[in-house]
N, C-alpha and C positions, 0 to 999 in steps of 0.2 A: 815253197813259193806264194807268194806275197799276191795276190790278185787285186785290182785297181778300191774291191769291196772293201778294201781292210783298210785304203785311207778312207772310206769313202763315214761322218762323222755322224752321227742318227737324230744331231737333235736338229734341226732341217723338218725332218721325221714327223718325232715327237710333237715338234709345234704343227706345223701344218696338221697331223689329227685334233690336236688338244683346237686351232683354230673351226674346224669340220665340226667336230662337234657342238662346240660353241656355237656358232649357226643353228644346232636342230636343235638345242638347249631353248633358242630362242623363240625359233620360231613353234615348241610348243609351248613359251610363257605366252607365246604374244594369239592362239587358241582359246588361252579363259577368259573364263569375265572378268572384272574387272570390280570392285569397290571402291566409291564415293565415300568419303564422310563428311560432308557439306556442311560446314559450320553455318550454326541456324540459330549464333545468339547469346545474350548472358543468362540464368536462371540463378539467383539467389546467389549471384556471382562467382557463376560457372562458369566454361566456355562450354558449347553443348554445341551436340553434334547427330547428323541422324544420317544412318551406312547406306547409300542408296548403289545396286544391281544396274554397273554399267555395262555395254555390253564388248566381247576383246579388244583384241587393238588390230585383229589383221579385218576385224571387222567395219562393212563401213559405215557402222548407220554410229553420232557419237552420244547420239541420244538414252538417258537410260531407256530399263530392258522392261519397267517394268512401275506405271504410275508409283506419282511421288507419292510420302503418303502425306493425309493433313495434319501440316501440325497447330500445335494448341495454343494460339495469345501464350504469354509475348510473344513465343519462338517465330521464330520466320527462315526461311533460305536468302543468305544473303550471297549468294553467286548461281547461278545456272549450274546442273546435277553434269555432271560429263561430261559433258563439256574437252573446256581443259587439260583435265585428269586424260582425258579418251586422246588429247592429239599429244601431250604432252609422252606417253608408253609413244606414241606409235613412235613419233623423232626420232625417240628412246633406240628403238626395234632401227629404223631405220641404217640409224649410227650405227650400233649394233652389227651389225647388217656389214653394210658397207666400209667401217674399218675388218670383218671376220675375212671380204672378201676382197680385200686389197693384199692384208696380208699374207696371202692363201694366194697368192697370182708372184710375191714379193719373191715368195719364198718355192712359189713352182718354179718359177727361175733360176732362184740357186741352185733347186736343185740339181737339176740342169742342164746348166750349166759346167758345174765342178761335176757332173759323166760324165761331160763334151771333153773335157777337159786330162779327166784323165785319165778317155783313153787316147787321146789325141798320146799320153805317156807312155802309156801302156802300151802301144804300137811297138815294135824297132823299127829307125829306120832303113826305107828296103837302101842293100845300099845298091851305087853305082855300079853300071855293067864297066870289064876293063876295057876299053880304044886301046886296038894292039896298037903299038905304037913300029 
């Protein structure tokens, strides 16, 4: 005899597991410090940049993690270090987590609705009591 779970597709559960792993990976990466390569101008016809260590996207500070190295002229920082880079990574983290949470909610609703329909189909209708004539 077939059980209702035999007809239940497995793909929603696999996608749900994938979304939960995705959230964990995003949060794990958000705790790692960033390195921003700040442009410092053109020297001898080559574009130069300086790697600057920044705080992790999940941290409150968007300032560089250490003081900026002093550059020899004609090199100079062409933008503020870490601020835009940090903001972009935070935005990406928020978008990833919102998409994963919405996807998780949709899949959970899909799984519970299918399970609810399966229960209703699996139960035989109770026979109506015979009325005496």
